[in-house]
N, CA, C and O of each residue as an XYZ file, in Angstrom:
840
protein
N      14.926    -26.575    -22.592
C      14.553    -25.319    -23.245
C      14.941    -25.366    -24.716
O      16.011    -25.871    -25.055
N      14.091    -24.849    -25.591
C      14.372    -24.796    -27.013
C      15.320    -23.638    -27.291
O      14.890    -22.499    -27.469
N      16.625    -23.945    -27.325
C      17.622    -22.890    -27.506
C      17.713    -22.426    -28.954
O      18.324    -21.397    -29.243
N      17.095    -23.196    -29.880
C      17.213    -22.833    -31.285
C      16.142    -21.875    -31.763
O      16.117    -21.513    -32.939
N      15.270    -21.463    -30.881
C      14.171    -20.596    -31.273
C      14.672    -19.195    -31.610
O      15.571    -18.677    -30.947
N      14.096    -18.590    -32.629
C      14.403    -17.217    -33.022
C      13.110    -16.409    -32.998
O      12.169    -16.700    -33.737
N      13.079    -15.399    -32.146
C      11.889    -14.557    -32.055
C      11.980    -13.484    -33.140
O      12.621    -12.451    -32.946
N      11.353    -13.728    -34.253
C      11.357    -12.764    -35.357
C       9.920    -12.590    -35.862
O       8.982    -13.161    -35.306
N       9.764    -11.793    -36.923
C       8.430    -11.501    -37.446
C       7.723    -12.769    -37.904
O       6.515    -12.918    -37.723
N       8.486    -13.677    -38.498
C       7.892    -14.913    -38.998
C       7.363    -15.777    -37.856
O       6.269    -16.337    -37.933
N       8.167    -15.873    -36.790
C       7.749    -16.690    -35.654
C       6.526    -16.069    -34.976
O       5.581    -16.776    -34.628
N       6.545    -14.756    -34.791
C       5.412    -14.075    -34.151
C       4.161    -14.191    -35.017
O       3.049    -14.290    -34.498
N       4.348    -14.177    -36.346
C       3.212    -14.346    -37.255
C       2.567    -15.715    -37.052
O       1.345    -15.847    -37.114
N       3.384    -16.722    -36.812
C       2.852    -18.067    -36.549
C       2.072    -18.083    -35.238
O       1.023    -18.718    -35.131
N       2.603    -17.373    -34.245
C       1.903    -17.297    -32.963
C       0.543    -16.629    -33.134
O      -0.453    -17.078    -32.567
N       0.509    -15.561    -33.913
C      -0.741    -14.833    -34.110
C      -1.774    -15.678    -34.856
O      -2.978    -15.450    -34.732
N      -1.300    -16.645    -35.623
C      -2.209    -17.552    -36.329
C      -2.645    -18.711    -35.448
O      -3.465    -19.538    -35.846
N      -2.073    -18.758    -34.222
C      -2.452    -19.811    -33.286
C      -1.742    -21.124    -33.520
O      -2.246    -22.179    -33.133
N      -0.572    -21.078    -34.150
C       0.185    -22.293    -34.437
C       0.594    -22.987    -33.127
O       1.346    -22.432    -32.325
N       0.088    -24.195    -32.932
C       0.286    -24.911    -31.667
C       1.753    -25.232    -31.413
O       2.235    -25.074    -30.291
N       2.462    -25.678    -32.433
C       3.877    -26.034    -32.267
C       4.697    -24.810    -31.847
O       5.590    -24.924    -31.008
N       4.403    -23.655    -32.418
C       5.132    -22.433    -32.081
C       4.887    -22.038    -30.632
O       5.801    -21.572    -29.952
N       3.662    -22.220    -30.159
C       3.372    -21.896    -28.762
C       4.075    -22.857    -27.810
O       4.518    -22.456    -26.733
N       4.178    -24.123    -28.205
C       4.920    -25.083    -27.391
C       6.388    -24.687    -27.308
O       7.003    -24.775    -26.245
N       6.942    -24.253    -28.424
C       8.342    -23.833    -28.449
C       8.539    -22.558    -27.632
O       9.538    -22.415    -26.928
N       7.585    -21.636    -27.729
C       7.665    -20.402    -26.949
C       7.591    -20.715    -25.458
O       8.326    -20.135    -24.659
N       6.709    -21.625    -25.092
C       6.554    -22.018    -23.682
C       7.884    -22.522    -23.122
O       8.311    -22.106    -22.045
N       8.529    -23.415    -23.858
C       9.812    -23.969    -23.411
C      10.896    -22.894    -23.352
O      11.767    -22.926    -22.483
N      10.833    -21.949    -24.280
C      11.868    -20.920    -24.377
C      11.807    -19.916    -23.229
O      12.833    -19.556    -22.651
N      10.585    -19.465    -22.905
C      10.447    -18.413    -21.882
C      10.280    -18.970    -20.475
O      10.388    -18.233    -19.495
N      10.018    -20.269    -20.374
C       9.713    -20.861    -19.076
C      10.746    -20.551    -17.986
O      10.346    -20.117    -16.906
N      12.056    -20.749    -18.209
C      13.021    -20.477    -17.132
C      13.032    -19.021    -16.669
O      13.008    -18.754    -15.468
N      13.069    -18.090    -17.601
C      13.188    -16.674    -17.236
C      11.895    -16.128    -16.643
O      11.936    -15.375    -15.670
N      10.751    -16.493    -17.210
C       9.487    -15.961    -16.690
C       9.062    -16.644    -15.398
O       8.402    -16.034    -14.557
N       9.437    -17.900    -15.240
C       9.178    -18.553    -13.951
C       9.979    -17.867    -12.841
O       9.501    -17.732    -11.715
N      11.195    -17.438    -13.167
C      12.002    -16.720    -12.189
C      11.356    -15.388    -11.829
O      11.346    -15.001    -10.661
N      10.819    -14.687    -12.819
C      10.097    -13.440    -12.555
C       8.962    -13.700    -11.576
O       8.779    -12.956    -10.612
N       8.205    -14.760    -11.830
C       7.073    -15.079    -10.958
C       7.542    -15.459     -9.554
O       6.905    -15.098     -8.565
N       8.644    -16.180     -9.470
C       9.183    -16.569     -8.152
C       9.624    -15.347     -7.349
O       9.506    -15.329     -6.124
N      10.126    -14.334     -8.035
C      10.588    -13.139     -7.324
C       9.443    -12.410     -6.652
O       9.616    -11.832     -5.580
N       8.265    -12.434     -7.282
C       7.138    -11.689     -6.732
C       6.285    -12.517     -5.768
O       5.636    -11.964     -4.881
N       6.286    -13.824     -5.941
C       5.505    -14.702     -5.078
C       6.405    -15.311     -3.995
O       7.594    -15.533     -4.221
N       5.834    -15.574     -2.836
C       6.635    -16.100     -1.735
C       6.681    -17.620     -1.694
O       7.440    -18.195     -0.914
N       5.879    -18.276     -2.524
C       5.943    -19.738     -2.548
C       5.824    -20.239     -3.981
O       5.321    -19.547     -4.866
N       6.302    -21.466     -4.181
C       6.376    -22.043     -5.522
C       4.996    -22.248     -6.141
O       4.818    -22.078     -7.347
N       4.027    -22.612     -5.313
C       2.688    -22.879     -5.824
C       2.070    -21.625     -6.429
O       1.520    -21.671     -7.529
N       2.158    -20.508     -5.718
C       1.624    -19.252     -6.250
C       2.393    -18.813     -7.491
O       1.802    -18.331     -8.457
N       3.715    -18.983     -7.461
C       4.541    -18.600     -8.607
C       4.146    -19.395     -9.850
O       4.097    -18.853    -10.954
N       3.867    -20.680     -9.661
C       3.466    -21.529    -10.795
C       2.101    -21.107    -11.319
O       1.880    -21.090    -12.529
N       1.184    -20.766    -10.416
C      -0.139    -20.290    -10.841
C      -0.010    -19.015    -11.667
O      -0.652    -18.869    -12.707
N       0.825    -18.097    -11.193
C       1.018    -16.834    -11.901
C       1.653    -17.069    -13.264
O       1.285    -16.427    -14.248
N       2.608    -17.993    -13.318
C       3.255    -18.294    -14.604
C       2.230    -18.774    -15.624
O       2.220    -18.307    -16.763
N       1.379    -19.694    -15.225
C       0.399    -20.236    -16.172
C      -0.655    -19.195    -16.541
O      -1.136    -19.166    -17.675
N      -1.014    -18.339    -15.578
C      -1.939    -17.242    -15.883
C      -1.311    -16.297    -16.903
O      -1.967    -15.846    -17.842
N      -0.031    -16.009    -16.698
C       0.673    -15.121    -17.617
C       0.766    -15.693    -19.014
O       0.544    -14.984    -19.995
N       1.092    -16.971    -19.110
C       1.218    -17.571    -20.448
C      -0.133    -17.616    -21.153
O      -0.209    -17.440    -22.369
N      -1.188    -17.849    -20.398
C      -2.524    -17.836    -20.987
C      -2.852    -16.452    -21.550
O      -3.475    -16.335    -22.606
N      -2.425    -15.402    -20.833
C      -2.649    -14.039    -21.323
C      -1.844    -13.783    -22.594
O      -2.311    -13.101    -23.506
N      -0.634    -14.331    -22.648
C       0.175    -14.202    -23.871
C      -0.568    -14.844    -25.034
O      -0.676    -14.262    -26.113
N      -1.070    -16.032    -24.807
C      -1.802    -16.776    -25.847
C      -3.020    -15.986    -26.331
O      -3.286    -15.916    -27.530
N      -3.750    -15.396    -25.392
C      -4.982    -14.697    -25.749
C      -4.739    -13.331    -26.381
O      -5.574    -12.839    -27.141
N      -3.591    -12.711    -26.068
C      -3.370    -11.321    -26.487
C      -2.269    -11.132    -27.525
O      -1.967     -9.996    -27.892
N      -1.665    -12.210    -28.005
C      -0.551    -12.092    -28.935
C      -0.938    -11.327    -30.200
O      -0.098    -10.656    -30.800
N      -2.195    -11.425    -30.605
C      -2.641    -10.721    -31.817
C      -2.643     -9.205    -31.638
O      -2.669     -8.461    -32.619
N      -2.616     -8.746    -30.380
C      -2.608     -7.304    -30.109
C      -1.215     -6.704    -30.214
O      -1.069     -5.481    -30.233
N      -0.184     -7.550    -30.284
C       1.195     -7.055    -30.371
C       1.419     -6.418    -31.735
O       1.346     -7.098    -32.758
N       1.690     -5.124    -31.755
C       1.855     -4.392    -33.007
C       3.314     -4.316    -33.461
O       3.599     -4.302    -34.659
N       4.231     -4.267    -32.494
C       5.647     -4.126    -32.816
C       6.414     -5.389    -32.407
O       6.700     -5.574    -31.224
N       6.749     -6.254    -33.361
C       7.474     -7.490    -33.034
C       8.790     -7.232    -32.310
O       9.249     -8.078    -31.542
N       9.401     -6.073    -32.547
C      10.661     -5.748    -31.894
C      10.505     -5.513    -30.400
O      11.488     -5.544    -29.660
N       9.286     -5.281    -29.955
C       9.026     -5.030    -28.536
C       8.527     -6.288    -27.827
O       8.015     -6.210    -26.711
N       8.674     -7.438    -28.467
C       8.115     -8.676    -27.940
C       8.642     -9.002    -26.546
O       7.861     -9.368    -25.667
N       9.952     -8.876    -26.326
C      10.548     -9.222    -25.043
C       9.969     -8.413    -23.890
O       9.582     -8.971    -22.863
N       9.910     -7.084    -24.067
C       9.355     -6.215    -23.034
C       7.869     -6.439    -22.846
O       7.354     -6.386    -21.728
N       7.176     -6.694    -23.967
C       5.722     -6.916    -23.927
C       5.390     -8.153    -23.116
O       4.491     -8.128    -22.275
N       6.114     -9.234    -23.364
C       5.798    -10.494    -22.693
C       6.177    -10.430    -21.213
O       5.475    -10.989    -20.370
N       7.275     -9.757    -20.895
C       7.667     -9.630    -19.488
C       6.655     -8.796    -18.720
O       6.345     -9.095    -17.567
N       6.143     -7.759    -19.354
C       5.143     -6.895    -18.709
C       3.898     -7.711    -18.359
O       3.279     -7.486    -17.319
N       3.534     -8.647    -19.217
C       2.370     -9.484    -18.956
C       2.575    -10.315    -17.698
O       1.675    -10.416    -16.864
N       3.754    -10.910    -17.557
C       4.009    -11.747    -16.388
C       4.136    -10.913    -15.115
O       3.682    -11.335    -14.052
N       4.742     -9.750    -15.213
C       4.848     -8.870    -14.050
C       3.455     -8.420    -13.613
O       3.137     -8.440    -12.423
N       2.633     -8.019    -14.569
C       1.274     -7.584    -14.226
C       0.440     -8.730    -13.663
O      -0.406     -8.520    -12.794
N       0.680     -9.937    -14.157
C      -0.028    -11.099    -13.621
C       0.342    -11.310    -12.158
O      -0.511    -11.637    -11.332
N       1.623    -11.118    -11.846
C       2.080    -11.248    -10.469
C       1.444    -10.171     -9.588
O       0.989    -10.457     -8.480
N       1.414     -8.941    -10.081
C       0.815     -7.842     -9.305
C      -0.680     -8.074     -9.104
O      -1.212     -7.791     -8.031
N      -1.357     -8.587    -10.126
C      -2.785     -8.887     -9.993
C      -3.012     -9.933     -8.908
O      -3.953     -9.833     -8.121
N      -2.139    -10.933     -8.878
C      -2.264    -11.993     -7.875
C      -2.067    -11.426     -6.469
O      -2.778    -11.797     -5.535
N      -1.095    -10.525     -6.328
C      -0.839     -9.915     -5.025
C      -2.008     -9.059     -4.574
O      -2.345     -9.034     -3.390
N      -2.631     -8.355     -5.518
C      -3.780     -7.510     -5.167
C      -4.939     -8.350     -4.644
O      -5.687     -7.922     -3.765
N      -5.074     -9.549     -5.197
C      -6.178    -10.416     -4.804
C      -5.918    -11.123     -3.480
O      -6.840    -11.644     -2.853
N      -4.658    -11.137     -3.061
C      -4.298    -11.836     -1.835
C      -4.808    -11.064     -0.615
O      -4.730     -9.837     -0.576
N      -5.313    -11.766      0.348
C      -5.855    -11.130      1.546
C      -4.764    -10.408      2.315
O      -3.704    -10.973      2.584
N      -5.028     -9.145      2.671
C      -4.091     -8.374      3.471
C      -2.804     -8.057      2.746
O      -1.766     -7.868      3.379
N      -2.857     -7.997      1.411
C      -1.615     -7.823      0.662
C      -1.588     -6.466     -0.009
O      -1.749     -5.438      0.649
N      -1.383     -6.458     -1.329
C      -1.192     -5.211     -2.049
C      -2.377     -4.268     -1.890
O      -2.197     -3.053     -1.810
N      -3.586     -4.816     -1.843
C      -4.769     -3.964     -1.743
C      -4.702     -3.084     -0.515
O      -5.025     -1.898     -0.577
N      -4.281     -3.660      0.610
C      -4.181     -2.880      1.842
C      -3.181     -1.756      1.689
O      -3.427     -0.633      2.131
N      -2.035     -2.057      1.053
C      -0.996     -1.036      0.869
C      -1.509      0.098     -0.008
O      -1.261      1.271      0.272
N      -2.230     -0.259     -1.074
C      -2.751      0.752     -1.986
C      -3.774      1.624     -1.275
O      -3.795      2.841     -1.453
N      -4.630      0.990     -0.462
C      -5.627      1.744      0.282
C      -4.960      2.734      1.229
O      -5.431      3.862      1.373
N      -3.870      2.327      1.875
C      -3.158      3.218      2.777
C      -2.633      4.435      2.039
O      -2.716      5.557      2.538
N      -2.097      4.213      0.859
C      -1.538      5.314      0.083
C      -2.645      6.253     -0.382
O      -2.482      7.473     -0.351
N      -3.774      5.685     -0.815
C      -4.888      6.525     -1.248
C      -5.400      7.390     -0.100
O      -5.742      8.557     -0.296
N      -5.449      6.811      1.096
C      -5.859      7.586      2.263
C      -4.847      8.683      2.558
O      -5.218      9.797      2.929
N      -3.552      8.360      2.391
C      -2.509      9.347      2.645
C      -2.611     10.509      1.664
O      -2.346     11.659      2.015
N      -2.999     10.195      0.432
C      -3.168     11.264     -0.563
C      -4.246     12.240     -0.107
O      -4.078     13.458     -0.170
N      -5.361     11.669      0.355
C      -6.473     12.515      0.764
C      -6.103     13.390      1.951
O      -6.579     14.518      2.079
N      -5.251     12.861      2.811
C      -4.853     13.624      3.986
C      -3.674     14.540      3.714
O      -3.289     15.350      4.558
N      -3.101     14.398      2.509
C      -1.951     15.219      2.152
C      -0.646     14.696      2.682
O       0.371     15.386      2.599
N      -0.639     13.461      3.240
C       0.580     12.869      3.804
C       1.113     11.830      2.842
O       0.656     10.687      2.842
N       2.090     12.222      2.010
C       2.662     11.317      1.027
C       3.731     10.420      1.607
O       4.160      9.474      0.947
N       4.178     10.691      2.835
C       5.289      9.934      3.404
C       4.785      8.802      4.291
O       5.292      8.608      5.396
N       3.788      8.052      3.815
C       3.187      7.001      4.596
C       4.185      5.940      5.012
O       3.989      5.277      6.031
N       5.267      5.762      4.234
C       6.208      4.682      4.505
C       7.342      5.084      5.439
O       8.072      4.220      5.924
N       7.501      6.352      5.694
C       8.704      6.829      6.363
C       8.813      6.409      7.823
O       9.895      6.498      8.402
N       7.725      5.955      8.430
C       7.751      5.662      9.855
C       8.310      4.287     10.175
O       8.610      4.009     11.336
N       8.460      3.404      9.166
C       8.800      2.019      9.457
C      10.284      1.811      9.688
O      10.667      0.798     10.273
N      11.124      2.717      9.257
C      12.563      2.622      9.506
C      13.025      3.988      9.998
O      12.880      4.985      9.291
N      13.575      4.038     11.192
C      14.016      5.314     11.734
C      15.182      5.861     10.936
O      15.909      5.100     10.297
N      15.368      7.183     10.965
C      16.461      7.799     10.225
C      17.817      7.290     10.699
O      18.719      7.076      9.889
N      17.963      7.093     12.016
C      19.239      6.613     12.546
C      19.531      5.210     12.036
O      20.648      4.911     11.614
N      18.508      4.347     12.080
C      18.708      2.980     11.612
C      19.013      2.952     10.122
O      19.871      2.198      9.664
N      18.294      3.791      9.369
C      18.516      3.805      7.925
C      19.923      4.261      7.581
O      20.550      3.704      6.680
N      20.432      5.274      8.289
C      21.804      5.718      8.055
C      22.790      4.586      8.332
O      23.781      4.421      7.621
N      22.500      3.811      9.375
C      23.386      2.701      9.705
C      23.329      1.616      8.634
O      24.353      1.032      8.278
N      22.127      1.350      8.122
C      21.975      0.304      7.124
C      22.672      0.646      5.816
O      23.143     -0.244      5.108
N      22.737      1.917      5.500
C      23.317      2.318      4.223
C      24.763      2.754      4.355
O      25.320      3.330      3.421
N      25.377      2.493      5.489
C      26.785      2.841      5.676
C      27.669      1.963      4.803
O      27.266      0.868      4.411
N      28.883      2.444      4.494
C      29.767      1.755      3.567
C      30.250      0.408      4.042
O      30.463     -0.484      3.222
N      30.438      0.219      5.379
C      30.969     -1.035      5.900
C      30.081     -2.214      5.536
O      30.574     -3.282      5.174
N      28.776     -2.021      5.633
C      27.859     -3.105      5.303
C      27.984     -3.525      3.860
O      27.955     -4.715      3.544
N      28.125     -2.544      2.981
C      28.265     -2.840      1.563
C      29.545     -3.619      1.292
O      29.555     -4.550      0.486
N      30.622     -3.238      1.966
C      31.886     -3.945      1.787
C      31.764     -5.394      2.247
O      32.331     -6.293      1.626
N      31.033     -5.621      3.324
C      30.834     -6.977      3.817
C      30.053     -7.807      2.807
O      30.394     -8.959      2.542
N      29.004     -7.216      2.246
C      28.171     -7.917      1.268
C      28.984     -8.312      0.047
O      28.783     -9.390     -0.513
N      29.904     -7.442     -0.371
C      30.714     -7.719     -1.560
C      31.632     -8.920     -1.374
O      32.079     -9.509     -2.358
N      31.921     -9.293     -0.129
C      32.822    -10.409      0.144
C      32.147    -11.775     -0.014
O      32.810    -12.812     -0.001
N      30.836    -11.756     -0.162
C      30.075    -13.008     -0.160
C      29.382    -13.235     -1.502
O      28.834    -12.307     -2.096
N      29.414    -14.469     -1.962
C      28.659    -14.855     -3.155
C      27.341    -15.464     -2.701
O      27.315    -16.526     -2.079
N      26.244    -14.778     -3.021
C      24.925    -15.265     -2.638
C      24.328    -16.089     -3.765
O      24.434    -15.730     -4.938
N      23.703    -17.192     -3.399
C      23.018    -18.004     -4.398
C      21.701    -17.329     -4.784
O      21.243    -16.408     -4.108
N      21.105    -17.795     -5.869
C      19.819    -17.251     -6.303
C      18.760    -17.445     -5.226
O      17.967    -16.541     -4.964
N      18.744    -18.616     -4.603
C      17.759    -18.888     -3.556
C      17.981    -17.995     -2.339
O      17.020    -17.568     -1.698
N      19.243    -17.711     -2.018
C      19.539    -16.831     -0.886
C      19.076    -15.407     -1.167
O      18.547    -14.737     -0.280
N      19.273    -14.948     -2.388
C      18.812    -13.611     -2.752
C      17.290    -13.528     -2.703
O      16.731    -12.549     -2.209
N      16.623    -14.564     -3.218
C      15.162    -14.594     -3.174
C      14.664    -14.630     -1.732
O      13.671    -13.991     -1.385
N      15.378    -15.396     -0.896
C      15.000    -15.475      0.510
C      15.127    -14.134      1.206
O      14.270    -13.761      2.006
N      16.200    -13.404      0.901
C      16.397    -12.076      1.497
C      15.322    -11.109      1.023
O      14.798    -10.328      1.818
N      14.988    -11.151     -0.255
C      13.935    -10.295     -0.793
C      12.601    -10.569     -0.110
O      11.845     -9.644      0.189
N      12.319    -11.838      0.133
C      11.034    -12.213      0.721
C      10.894    -11.796      2.177
O       9.794    -11.839      2.728
N      11.989    -11.394      2.804
C      11.938    -10.920      4.189
C      11.555     -9.440      4.271
O      11.258     -8.926      5.349
N      11.567     -8.768      3.129
C      11.216     -7.349      3.082
C       9.696     -7.207      2.987
O       9.064     -7.969      2.256
N       9.093     -6.254      3.702
C       7.649     -6.026      3.559
C       7.268     -5.878      2.091
O       7.997     -5.275      1.304
N       6.136     -6.428      1.743
C       5.750     -6.570      0.344
C       5.750     -5.259     -0.440
O       6.207     -5.226     -1.582
N       5.244     -4.178      0.160
C       5.135     -2.938     -0.609
C       6.507     -2.353     -0.927
O       6.649     -1.633     -1.915
N       7.526     -2.648     -0.108
C       8.895     -2.245     -0.440
C       9.498     -3.196     -1.467
O      10.146     -2.774     -2.425
N       9.273     -4.477     -1.246
C       9.860     -5.507     -2.111
C       9.390     -5.358     -3.564
O      10.179     -5.475     -4.501
N       8.110     -5.102     -3.725
C       7.557     -4.994     -5.077
C       8.161     -3.807     -5.820
O       8.575     -3.942     -6.971
N       8.215     -2.649     -5.171
C       8.783     -1.460     -5.825
C      10.267     -1.673     -6.124
O      10.748     -1.302     -7.195
N      10.987     -2.268     -5.178
C      12.415     -2.540     -5.394
C      12.609     -3.396     -6.636
O      13.471     -3.101     -7.463
N      11.832     -4.432     -6.773
C      11.985     -5.325     -7.923
C      11.601     -4.639     -9.229
O      12.284     -4.780    -10.243
N      10.508     -3.900     -9.188
C      10.072     -3.215    -10.410
C      11.129     -2.235    -10.899
O      11.375     -2.132    -12.101
N      11.753     -1.519     -9.974
C      12.721     -0.486    -10.360
C      14.103     -1.068    -10.635
O      14.677     -0.823    -11.696
N      14.641     -1.837     -9.691
C      16.029     -2.292     -9.772
C      16.193     -3.472    -10.709
O      17.133     -3.499    -11.504
N      15.303     -4.445    -10.636
C      15.465     -5.677    -11.401
C      14.755     -5.615    -12.745
O      15.315     -6.014    -13.766
N      13.523     -5.115    -12.747
C      12.737     -5.118    -13.981
C      12.830     -3.823    -14.775
O      12.251     -3.707    -15.855
N      13.566     -2.840    -14.232
C      13.939     -1.639    -14.980
C      12.769     -0.741    -15.376
O      12.787     -0.123    -16.440
N      11.747     -0.673    -14.511
C      10.660      0.265    -14.757
C      10.983      1.607    -14.091
O      11.660      1.653    -13.063
N      10.498      2.675    -14.679
C      10.685      4.012    -14.132
C       9.631      4.283    -13.056
O       8.606      3.603    -12.992
N       9.896      5.283    -12.214
C       8.969      5.575    -11.124
C       7.580      5.951    -11.639
O       6.574      5.613    -11.016
N       7.526      6.641    -12.757
C       6.225      6.997    -13.313
C       5.432      5.743    -13.694
O       4.230      5.656    -13.446
N       6.129      4.768    -14.306
C       5.475      3.512    -14.676
C       5.041      2.738    -13.441
O       3.940      2.189    -13.399
N       5.909      2.696    -12.436
C       5.598      1.970    -11.207
C       4.384      2.602    -10.519
O       3.501      1.901    -10.024
N       4.358      3.919    -10.499
C       3.232      4.619     -9.883
C       1.922      4.233    -10.559
O       0.912      4.014     -9.890
N       1.943      4.150    -11.883
C       0.743      3.780    -12.631
C       0.368      2.323    -12.377
O      -0.811      2.000    -12.232
N       1.361      1.449    -12.322
C       1.101      0.018    -12.131
C       0.532     -0.288    -10.755
O      -0.277     -1.204    -10.607
N       0.949      0.475     -9.743
C       0.545      0.207     -8.363
C      -0.499      1.186     -7.830
O      -0.915      1.086     -6.676
N      -0.921      2.128     -8.669
C      -1.903      3.140     -8.248
C      -1.400      3.926     -7.041
O      -2.138      4.159     -6.083
N      -0.137      4.326     -7.103
C       0.451      5.187     -6.075
C       1.032      6.401     -6.784
O       0.949      6.499     -8.008
N       1.627      7.341     -6.022
C       2.269      8.462     -6.684
C       3.776      8.231     -6.758
O       4.302      7.331     -6.103
N       4.460      9.034     -7.545
C       5.886      8.825     -7.767
C       6.696      9.019     -6.495
O       7.688      8.321     -6.284
N       6.293      9.952     -5.650
C       7.027     10.181     -4.407
C       6.985      8.951     -3.515
O       7.987      8.587     -2.900
N       5.814      8.308     -3.444
C       5.684      7.089     -2.654
C       6.551      5.989     -3.240
O       7.177      5.231     -2.499
N       6.593      5.896     -4.571
C       7.438      4.895     -5.225
C       8.905      5.104     -4.864
O       9.613      4.144     -4.560
N       9.358      6.339     -4.896
C      10.759      6.640     -4.573
C      11.065      6.337     -3.115
O      12.136      5.820     -2.795
N      10.121      6.661     -2.225
C      10.315      6.391     -0.803
C      10.409      4.892     -0.548
O      11.270      4.432      0.204
N       9.519      4.137     -1.178
C       9.534      2.687     -0.978
C      10.808      2.062     -1.542
O      11.336      1.105     -0.975
N      11.296      2.593     -2.641
C      12.550      2.083     -3.200
C      13.701      2.324     -2.228
O      14.514      1.433     -1.984
N      13.765      3.529     -1.678
C      14.830      3.870     -0.742
C      14.795      2.958      0.477
O      15.827      2.437      0.898
N      13.605      2.768      1.044
C      13.469      1.913      2.213
C      13.747      0.456      1.860
O      14.378     -0.270      2.627
N      13.274      0.043      0.704
C      13.495     -1.339      0.282
C      14.961     -1.662      0.136
O      15.406     -2.740      0.531
N      15.719     -0.734     -0.431
C      17.158     -0.935     -0.582
C      17.834     -1.084      0.782
O      18.675     -1.960      0.981
N      17.452     -0.217      1.708
C      18.047     -0.273      3.037
C      17.718     -1.569      3.759
O      18.581     -2.162      4.405
N      16.459     -2.012      3.647
C      16.048     -3.236      4.325
C      16.676     -4.471      3.691
O      17.037     -5.413      4.396
N      16.809     -4.472      2.372
C      17.466     -5.595      1.713
C      18.932     -5.665      2.122
O      19.476     -6.745      2.352
N      19.555     -4.508      2.208
C      20.954     -4.480      2.632
C      21.084     -5.039      4.044
O      22.035     -5.761      4.344
N      20.140     -4.710      4.900
C      20.169     -5.220      6.269
C      20.109     -6.736      6.277
O      20.865     -7.386      6.999
N      19.212     -7.305      5.476
C      19.070     -8.761      5.433
C      20.305     -9.424      4.819
O      20.734    -10.486      5.269
N      20.869     -8.794      3.794
C      22.060     -9.360      3.167
C      23.266     -9.281      4.098
O      24.122    -10.166      4.086
N      23.334     -8.223      4.905
C      24.417     -8.110      5.887
C      24.324     -9.232      6.915
O      25.332     -9.843      7.270
N      23.115     -9.501      7.389
C      22.913    -10.591      8.338
C      23.361    -11.915      7.727
O      24.046    -12.713      8.367
N      22.963    -12.131      6.476
C      23.307    -13.377      5.798
C      24.802    -13.466      5.546
O      25.397    -14.539      5.645
N      25.410    -12.320      5.215
C      26.854    -12.299      4.974
C      27.628    -12.645      6.239
O      28.599    -13.400      6.189
N      27.200    -12.095      7.375
C      27.852    -12.390      8.652
C      27.765    -13.888      8.961
O      28.733    -14.508      9.403
N      26.576    -14.451      8.717
C      26.368    -15.877      8.973
C      27.252    -16.734      8.082
O      27.867    -17.692      8.552
N      27.319    -16.393      6.789
C      28.111    -17.191      5.857
C      29.605    -17.066      6.145
O      30.339    -18.049      6.051
N      30.061    -15.855      6.497
C      31.479    -15.653      6.808
C      31.843    -16.356      8.110
O      32.949    -16.876      8.259
N      30.904    -16.366      9.049
C      31.180    -17.030     10.337
C      31.284    -18.537     10.163
O      32.039    -19.210     10.865
N      30.500    -19.060      9.200
C      30.517    -20.499      8.962
C      31.666    -20.931      8.053
O      31.841    -22.113      7.756
N      32.445    -19.931      7.620
C      33.594    -20.234      6.762
C      33.217    -20.474      5.325
O      34.087    -20.739      4.495
């Protein structure tokens, strides 16, 4: 990775002029962090790599549209996140199905489409303090965390990542996923509980193995 790169007005000006060397340096600089973003949303390395290259191509094509150089970091991350979401929408039986369910729920007036997948009793158990204390005793690797995330149903996993990891607000998430804010909040709540369940299982296994 090119650790000496400085993202400033001069560097962005070179990018906007199509300077090949600057794009090579940018590619090396953002590759580790943006590849990780893509890995979080995709369940396999091949799809994650496809999304990464799609995202970088969009950066190349749209860099001239960037008006505020100070917003470069957020702008470029949004491109890769949206590329990942676009890929999921195109996947068979994936995001499109979830969005269709929510749109149908809107028409019927039932915004709590997600509430049936985890019972209230189970959810209370998953969010109890003991589980959290157990999780705190274990150091999870990056791959273990990604593995636990990938065990969560996609519509929960995506909202969890957008809100908790990528720091988007519910209003933004609702717009990005074509859902309403209440559905976003419900999916976040369920996603947190389900992730905790998976991490508790993993923590028990790791503690048992010493």
